Steps between C-alpha positions, in 0.01 A plus 500: 500500500520616139861386462412153635214477249737600218758250619244220514373591152856498361578164663176351361587620151853363531371160613679518835163482683196302389136458596352154555215434256585802281528458124716809447717490812547129556821332616756425229493126577133490398602576140712182495393141457420330830799296623335156459396579141852628424667184637265276301559698179876493547508123567263385227586709195734765361428847632290691241707818469655655190850528650771251580468363850868425550782750490731269303248453219425872485869596488576239233217629280620862544859396417377339178299811405795731568739271309268499197462879508875558536573254217257691277657837589853362447399369155346833399805686628742269315306548174480879552120485512433687824377851419733776623738248663840402361779273624836595347837371620351389831334839570125532527362827362140611545375796296376779729128571490394785277296778651126477452441862593423717196724806453198728542439361850866547588476865392179557698659341806804726471280809464284400799812443709623850415175646636560350844680718748825364640460390862756359738382167633559607860276804444231270361531271802477797737184614318346154534606497865311823557186321380558171682711588803709187453815654648337513844565126522877554479603595851820515699574163656556632853306826524208408273511844337414529131762589241553875472628500141252297294691560176811345657292203613377436147851547363619223734206276408574548130866420554404174669215412262713545189811334650688819424630527855544802720847598373392519136174670594699764691706557184182530291328736747734783594260635765576199725827356618558131553508562875157668497348217297662238724357671808150498348542134400600407853 
């Protein structure tokens, strides 16, 4: 019963379900002009909205705006007036951004990083798994048994998530062969 109540509440909030006579949960159509009033407005006068009502007019206006902006940029570029941008011999060069991090902050960051202990990412994932039990959801397709080697499971997941692939991951992790990782992946 509780899940149905939650579902109904969620549907009401989303506007998928409405309540007749309600101010908060009324049907979407009730927010719109009634059809007869809309037809009369459309036939007797221009529609009072702040946007173009035809696609062609809207696109033409946007083309004009883009053309004006590009003409301005081209003029500034030709006169060498764009800051940190140069056009020489047909090559566009943009000056790289300078760092905004003060040297003191860089030094503090380096020192803080040195205080952290080095942890293999698979060990970190195994530690998180011990808290969450996520690996129990990875089971053998036919037998339904959970994975015996959780570290190998996370090694395979990392290989896939980083697009490294199983072969390169096997090279990077000498404790597992490609064949072992492929078996876990299957």
